[in-house]
N, C-alpha and C positions, 0 to 999 in steps of 0.2 A: 346359877339356873337352878332349877327345880330337881331336887335328886332322887333318886328315888330309891333310898338307901334303906326303908322300910321296907322294902316290897318283898327282899329275899326272894329272886329271880336271877336262877341265877346260870338259862343263858345267854349263851356267847352271842355277839352279832355276829356269827359267822351262821350257827343257827340261827337266829331270833327271824333275820328278812328271808328265805325261805319257807318258813314255818308256823309266820300268822300276815295277819294284812296287812298289806304296804300296797306306799303308791308309786309309784318309778313312775319321771319324767325327764328322758332324757339320759345321763346318769345322778340321778341326781335320784334317791331313797326315802320315801317322806313314810313316818310310823307311829302308832299311840302304844302308848308303855299308859295300867291307868289311864290318869285324865292327861297327860299332860302326850304331845304329842312335840316330834323330835324331823329335822335336814339332819341327810348324811349327804354326800358329797366330798368325793377326794381325784384329787386335781394327778393326772401321772406323773412320774416323776423324771425330771428338766438330765440335764447330763450328766450332771457328779450324781443320781441315782438320791437324792435330796427329794420326796415328794409335802404336800399340803392337805390335808387329813380334814375334814370342817365337821362341826354338829353343831348342831342352832337349837337352840329352844323355838319353835316357831309358834305353841300353846294358845300366843295372845295377836300373833298376826290378822294383820285386817282390819283389829280393833284401834281405833284413835285412841290417843295420849296416852297410849303401853308401847311398852317394850320389847323387845327378842335379844336374847345373847345371845352372839355365834364362839363358838369358837374353833381355831385356827394351831391345830398343830402343828408342828415344819419342824421334820426330823428329815434320817436316813430311811429308803425304803424297809431294813431289813429292821429299824426303831419302834416303824411302824405298823407291819405286818401284826405283829402280837396283838394289836393292839386289839381284833379280829379275835379269838382264840377267847376273849378275858369275857369274863358276864359286865354286868351294865354294873353294879354297881361297886369293884371296883375300879374303872374306867373311871364315870361318874367322881367316886373319892379322887383319886390321878388328877383329875382336872381342877378340880375347887382348889386341891394343895399344893397344884404345879408341882408332884413327887415323880413324873415320866424322868427315868435316866434319858438326855445325849437326846430329849423332844422339848425344841420353844414352846411354848402357849400362848397368842394372842385375844383378847380377848376383844369383842365388840357391843356395844351397844347399839340397838338399829330401832332404826322407828317404827312399828307392829303395820303403819301400812302401804312403809314397800314394802313386807317380804313373806312372800306367797305361802301355802298351807291350804292346798283342795283336798284335804279330808274337813276347813271347814268356810269353805271360798262359798258355799252355797245360800248361810244362814249370816258374813256378813259382807254377802251384795248381792239386796233385796234385788227382784224381779221387775222390768215397773211395766207399772200400773196403765202407761199411756206413754206418751209420745211425748217426749221436749219439748216448748218447741226452741231452746237454745241449747244445741248439746255439747258436754261434756265429754271428759275421760272417762269419771266414773260410771255416768249414763251409757257411753258404750259397751261395759266392761257388765257391765250391770246385763243390760240383755244376749253376752256372748256369755255367760256363768250362767241366765238360765233357757238358752238353743231357742235364744227371742227371736232370732236369727235363720237367713237364707243365704249363700250362694258367699257366705266368708272365700275373701280369697286376699293373693300379697297382685297387687297390678303390676308389684316392679321393686326389686332392689338393684340398688344401685353402688360398688365399688368404684377404682380408679382407676380399675382395668377393662380395658375396654372389652377386648378378645373374651374373658370370663366370661363376664355380664354376658357378652353375645351368645359362650356356648353352651352358655343356661339359660337362656331363652329369659335376657335380665330376671329371673325368680318371677318371673310371670304363672301361678298353678291359684290349687285353690288349696286352703288351710283344711286339713283335714284333722290334728291335732290341734284342739286351745287352749288344752292346756300349755304347751310350750306354748304359747302365741299372750299366753295371760297373764305369765313366769314370764314371763322378761320387757312387758308390759308394766306391770306393777310393779320391779326389779329396781324401775331406770324409768323412773316416768319424764323424768328431759326431753323434755325436745318433743314428745305428744304433741298433736292438737286435732278436732274429731268437728267435721262442720255436715252438713247435710248438699247433695249436691246432686241433682238428675237422677229423683229417687233413689240413692244407695248411700250408706252414712259408714265416709270419706275417713279412719285411722291416719293416720300420716305420720310418721318418723321425725320431722325437719323435713328435704326432698329425696335422700334415698332412701326410706321405709315408707313406703305406701300398701297400704291396706283398704277392704271397705265389705260390705254388705249390705243386705237386701233387711229392713226391720221383717223384723216378721210379729207379731202378739196374739196374744190368745181372741 
């Protein structure tokens, strides 16, 4: 992980996020410290009071051939909560040296092309110059990232519970928050396929998550 031990920033996590520029996508926080980008996600505690706190260096997100390092901190809520009171230098040092008390640290190396970073996505996904002859998932992502679309919508989302699906109109609705949609696809590309039919670009995950938009080039 890219540490930031030489920059002498004494803000705590709790102080930093409200007082600085950051992106929030769902329950995830994305922010920049110097030349490095980071992602924080915290899962709700389970029945035993144990929770997972995830801190990922996403600086290389979207760059082919690179990697991003994810650190998952697992422990009791009473042990994890004080992390928010620590400054970044101390948090990074304890992660790097695995010196937390009563907290387990798990390291995962991720392919950068499978990591979402809202701060750099427009530079890693270039806009379309023309409509491709054969659509791919990356073409669709590029169009959405650069707002080269209109009427992006979910055409249907299906579960094993028909009553729930029916009560929720089978998920049919306009997709207003493109960041959530992009994150969902980039972080789990398995099963997605893209094709053009009836003047619309369809982006489907198997047969349970179906979406489409109309291409709008300048």
